[in-house]
C-alpha positions as a Markdown table, in Angstrom:
| # | Residue | x | y | z |
|---|---|---|---|---|
| 1 | Met | -13.5 | 14.4 | -15.6 |
| 2 | Met | -15.3 | 14.3 | -11.8 |
| 3 | Asn | -16.7 | 10.6 | -12.5 |
| 4 | Gly | -13.5 | 9.3 | -13.3 |
| 5 | Leu | -12.0 | 11.0 | -9.5 |
| 6 | Leu | -15.5 | 10.4 | -7.9 |
| 7 | Lys | -14.4 | 6.8 | -9.1 |
| 8 | Ile | -10.6 | 6.0 | -7.5 |
| 9 | Leu | -12.6 | 8.3 | -3.9 |
| 10 | Arg | -14.9 | 5.3 | -4.1 |
| 11 | Arg | -11.5 | 2.4 | -4.5 |
| 12 | Leu | -9.6 | 4.1 | -2.0 |
| 13 | Gln | -12.2 | 4.0 | -0.2 |
| 14 | Ser | -12.8 | 0.7 | -0.3 |
| 15 | Ile | -9.9 | 0.2 | 0.6 |
| 16 | Ser | -9.4 | 2.4 | 4.1 |
| 17 | Ser | -13.0 | 0.6 | 5.5 |
| 18 | Ser | -11.9 | -2.7 | 5.0 |
| 19 | Leu | -8.8 | -1.9 | 7.4 |
| 20 | Val | -10.7 | 0.4 | 9.4 |
| 21 | Ala | -13.7 | -2.3 | 10.3 |
| 22 | Thr | -11.6 | -4.9 | 11.1 |
| 23 | Ile | -8.5 | -2.6 | 13.2 |
| 24 | Ser | -10.5 | -0.3 | 15.3 |
| 25 | Gly | -9.5 | 1.5 | 17.8 |
| 26 | Val | -5.6 | 2.0 | 15.9 |
| 27 | Pro | -5.1 | 5.5 | 14.1 |
| 28 | Ile | -3.7 | 4.5 | 10.5 |
| 29 | Tyr | -1.5 | 7.5 | 8.7 |
| 30 | Val | -2.5 | 7.2 | 4.8 |
| 31 | Ser | 0.6 | 8.7 | 3.3 |
| 32 | Ser | -0.3 | 8.6 | -0.8 |
| 33 | Gly | -3.7 | 7.5 | -2.3 |
| 34 | Tyr | -4.9 | 9.4 | -5.8 |
| 35 | Arg | -1.8 | 10.4 | -7.4 |
| 36 | Gly | -2.2 | 12.2 | -11.0 |
| 37 | Pro | 0.6 | 11.7 | -13.3 |
| 38 | Glu | 2.4 | 14.0 | -12.6 |
| 39 | Leu | 2.6 | 14.2 | -9.7 |
| 40 | Asn | 4.3 | 10.7 | -9.9 |
| 41 | Arg | 7.1 | 10.9 | -12.1 |
| 42 | Ala | 8.0 | 14.4 | -10.1 |
| 43 | Ile | 8.6 | 11.8 | -6.7 |
| 44 | Gly | 9.6 | 8.9 | -9.0 |
| 45 | Gly | 6.8 | 6.3 | -8.7 |
| 46 | Ser | 6.5 | 3.5 | -11.1 |
| 47 | Lys | 5.1 | 4.2 | -14.1 |
| 48 | Arg | 2.3 | 1.1 | -13.6 |
| 49 | Ser | 1.8 | 2.7 | -10.3 |
| 50 | Gln | -1.8 | 1.5 | -9.2 |
| 51 | His | -1.8 | 4.9 | -7.3 |
| 52 | Met | -2.5 | 6.0 | -10.1 |
| 53 | Glu | -5.9 | 3.8 | -10.6 |
| 54 | Gly | -7.0 | 5.1 | -7.4 |
| 55 | Arg | -5.8 | 1.1 | -6.1 |
| 56 | Ala | -3.1 | 1.8 | -4.0 |
| 57 | Leu | -2.3 | 3.4 | -0.1 |
| 58 | Asp | 0.5 | 4.3 | 2.0 |
| 59 | Leu | 0.0 | 3.4 | 5.1 |
| 60 | Asp | 1.9 | 4.5 | 8.5 |
| 61 | Cys | 1.3 | 3.1 | 12.0 |
| 62 | Asp | 4.3 | 3.8 | 13.7 |
| 63 | Val | 3.5 | 7.8 | 13.5 |
| 64 | Phe | 1.2 | 6.7 | 16.5 |
| 65 | Gly | 3.1 | 4.0 | 18.0 |
| 66 | Arg | 0.4 | 1.8 | 18.6 |
| 67 | Ile | 1.2 | -1.6 | 17.0 |
| 68 | Ser | 4.2 | -1.5 | 13.7 |
| 69 | Asn | 4.3 | -0.8 | 10.7 |
| 70 | Ser | 5.1 | -5.2 | 10.4 |
| 71 | Asp | 1.9 | -5.6 | 12.7 |
| 72 | Leu | 0.1 | -4.1 | 10.7 |
| 73 | Phe | 1.5 | -5.4 | 7.2 |
| 74 | Asp | 0.9 | -9.3 | 8.8 |
| 75 | Tyr | -2.4 | -8.3 | 10.1 |
| 76 | Ile | -3.5 | -7.4 | 6.1 |
| 77 | Arg | -1.4 | -10.0 | 5.0 |
| 78 | Glu | -3.1 | -12.8 | 7.3 |
| 79 | Asn | -7.1 | -11.6 | 7.8 |
| 80 | Leu | -7.0 | -8.7 | 4.4 |
| 81 | Glu | -8.1 | -9.0 | 0.6 |
| 82 | Phe | -5.5 | -7.4 | -1.8 |
| 83 | Asp | -3.9 | -7.2 | -4.8 |
| 84 | Gln | -0.3 | -6.5 | -3.6 |
| 85 | Met | 1.5 | -5.1 | -0.3 |
| 86 | Val | 5.1 | -3.4 | 0.1 |
| 87 | Trp | 7.4 | -4.0 | 3.3 |
| 88 | Glu | 8.8 | 0.1 | 1.7 |
| 89 | Phe | 12.5 | -0.4 | 2.8 |
| 90 | Gly | 13.6 | -0.3 | 6.6 |
| 91 | Thr | 14.9 | -2.9 | 8.2 |
| 92 | Glu | 14.0 | -6.6 | 8.2 |
| 93 | Asp | 12.0 | -5.9 | 11.1 |
| 94 | Asn | 10.0 | -3.4 | 10.4 |
| 95 | Pro | 9.5 | -1.3 | 7.6 |
| 96 | Asp | 9.6 | 2.5 | 6.6 |
| 97 | Trp | 5.8 | 2.2 | 5.9 |
| 98 | Val | 3.7 | -0.4 | 3.7 |
| 99 | His | 2.1 | 0.3 | 0.5 |
| 100 | Val | -0.9 | -2.3 | -0.1 |
| 101 | Ser | -3.6 | -2.4 | -2.9 |
| 102 | Tyr | -6.4 | -3.7 | -4.0 |
| 103 | Val | -8.8 | -4.8 | -7.4 |
| 104 | Arg | -12.4 | -4.6 | -6.1 |
| 105 | Asp | -13.3 | -5.4 | -9.9 |
| 106 | Gly | -10.5 | -7.9 | -10.3 |
| 107 | His | -8.7 | -10.2 | -9.1 |
| 108 | Asn | -6.5 | -9.9 | -6.4 |
| 109 | Arg | -3.4 | -11.4 | -6.1 |
| 110 | Lys | -1.8 | -11.2 | -2.9 |
| 111 | Arg | 1.3 | -10.4 | -3.8 |
| 112 | Cys | 3.8 | -9.5 | -1.1 |
| 113 | Leu | 6.9 | -7.4 | -2.4 |
| 114 | Arg | 10.0 | -5.6 | -0.8 |
| 115 | Ala | 11.2 | -2.6 | -1.7 |
| 116 | Cys | 15.1 | -2.5 | -1.8 |
| 117 | Arg | 17.8 | -0.6 | -2.9 |
| 118 | Asp | 20.8 | -1.7 | -4.8 |
| 119 | Asp | 24.1 | 0.1 | -4.3 |
| 120 | Asn | 23.6 | 3.2 | -7.4 |
| 121 | Gly | 20.2 | 3.7 | -5.1 |
| 122 | Lys | 18.2 | 2.4 | -7.5 |
| 123 | Val | 14.4 | 0.4 | -6.3 |
| 124 | Tyr | 14.1 | -3.4 | -6.7 |
| 125 | Tyr | 11.7 | -6.0 | -5.2 |
| 126 | Glu | 11.7 | -9.1 | -4.2 |
| 127 | Val | 9.3 | -11.5 | -3.5 |
| 128 | Met | 8.7 | -12.0 | 0.4 |
| 129 | Tyr | 5.6 | -14.8 | 0.3 |
| 130 | Lys | 3.7 | -16.8 | -2.8 |
| 131 | Gln | -0.1 | -16.5 | -2.2 |
| 132 | Leu | -1.3 | -17.2 | 0.6 |
């Protein structure tokens, strides 16, 4: 159990370290990192959520007001390695938060999606950008 937890923490540290190293001086609020299956189910997370593998973070810069979430999204998309990034709800101009995942020991797809809700509140995803 402890080995698995250490592996997860190292993955999350890898994601956050690359952000901190390149966006120095800008505070970033991490609203979610690792989530166990029980918590993930309780909050309605995807059954295949990368959060359960310790490969994803949910980030929010709007909390601090130095840069917007859309600035963060664009910066990561243009400058960092990532597997999947999601513009989580919000508006056309700014997401409510940014989901970003990284596969350290695998192929990072650089997949960019927008999370949307249909008229019944069901979440679906639209492709925003093809791989750069």
